[in-house]
C-alpha positions as CSV (number, residue, x, y, z in Angstrom):
1,X,-30.7,-74.0,-110.6
2,X,-33.8,-76.2,-110.4
3,X,-35.8,-75.9,-107.3
4,X,-37.2,-79.4,-107.6
5,X,-37.4,-82.4,-109.9
6,X,-34.7,-83.2,-112.4
7,X,-33.7,-81.6,-115.7
8,X,-35.3,-84.3,-117.7
9,X,-38.7,-83.6,-115.8
10,X,-38.2,-80.1,-116.4
11,X,-37.9,-80.5,-120.0
12,X,-40.9,-82.6,-120.2
13,X,-43.1,-80.1,-118.4
14,X,-41.6,-77.3,-120.8
15,X,-42.6,-79.3,-124.0
16,X,-45.8,-80.5,-122.8
17,X,-47.0,-77.4,-121.7
18,X,-45.6,-75.2,-125.0
19,X,-47.1,-78.0,-127.2
20,X,-50.5,-77.8,-126.0
21,X,-50.4,-73.7,-126.1
22,X,-48.9,-73.5,-129.6
23,X,-51.2,-76.1,-130.8
24,X,-54.4,-74.5,-129.4
25,X,-53.0,-70.9,-130.8
26,X,-52.3,-72.2,-134.2
27,X,-55.3,-74.7,-134.5
28,X,-53.1,-77.5,-135.5
29,X,-53.1,-80.9,-133.8
30,X,-50.2,-83.5,-133.2
31,X,-46.6,-83.9,-131.9
32,X,-44.7,-80.2,-132.0
33,X,-41.5,-81.5,-130.4
34,X,-39.1,-84.3,-131.3
35,X,-38.4,-87.2,-128.8
36,X,-35.9,-87.0,-126.2
37,X,-33.3,-83.9,-126.1
38,X,-29.7,-83.8,-125.2
39,X,-28.4,-81.5,-122.6
40,X,-25.0,-80.4,-122.3
41,X,-23.0,-78.5,-119.7
42,X,-21.8,-75.4,-120.7
43,X,-18.5,-74.7,-118.6
44,X,-16.6,-72.3,-120.4
45,X,-17.3,-68.9,-122.3
46,X,-15.8,-70.8,-125.3
47,X,-18.3,-74.0,-125.0
48,X,-21.0,-71.4,-124.3
49,X,-20.2,-69.4,-127.8
50,X,-20.0,-72.8,-129.8
51,X,-23.4,-73.8,-128.9
52,X,-24.7,-70.1,-129.6
53,X,-23.3,-70.4,-133.0
54,X,-24.7,-74.0,-133.4
55,X,-27.9,-72.8,-132.6
56,X,-28.1,-69.4,-134.7
57,X,-26.6,-71.4,-137.8
58,X,-29.7,-74.0,-137.6
59,X,-32.0,-71.8,-140.2
60,X,-28.7,-71.5,-142.6
61,X,-28.1,-75.2,-142.3
62,X,-31.7,-75.8,-143.2
63,X,-31.7,-73.3,-146.1
64,X,-33.8,-70.9,-144.5
65,X,-31.6,-67.9,-144.5
66,X,-28.4,-67.0,-146.3
67,X,-26.1,-66.2,-143.5
68,X,-26.1,-66.0,-139.7
69,X,-28.4,-63.1,-138.4
70,X,-30.6,-63.2,-141.8
71,X,-33.3,-65.4,-140.2
72,X,-36.5,-63.3,-139.9
73,X,-37.8,-65.2,-137.1
74,X,-34.7,-65.3,-134.7
75,X,-35.7,-64.1,-131.2
76,X,-32.2,-62.2,-130.9
77,X,-29.5,-60.3,-132.6
78,X,-26.5,-61.2,-131.7
79,X,-23.1,-59.5,-133.2
80,X,-21.2,-61.9,-134.7
């Protein structure tokens, strides 16, 4: 639950701060995030599972991994 502000403001702050920090650490310049975002309310366990599978499948769709859970830079290893 947000204590103050809107979700859009929260996301703008997150993207701004993380871009500055990651660009500083990596020595790069320029945009890191794409413009805008799409929020989606997760109301059921099924919706949560569907969204998680979509996120975990991104490296597979991009050709960076052969299967779910194979991406070496994943922040989690969920049992599938």
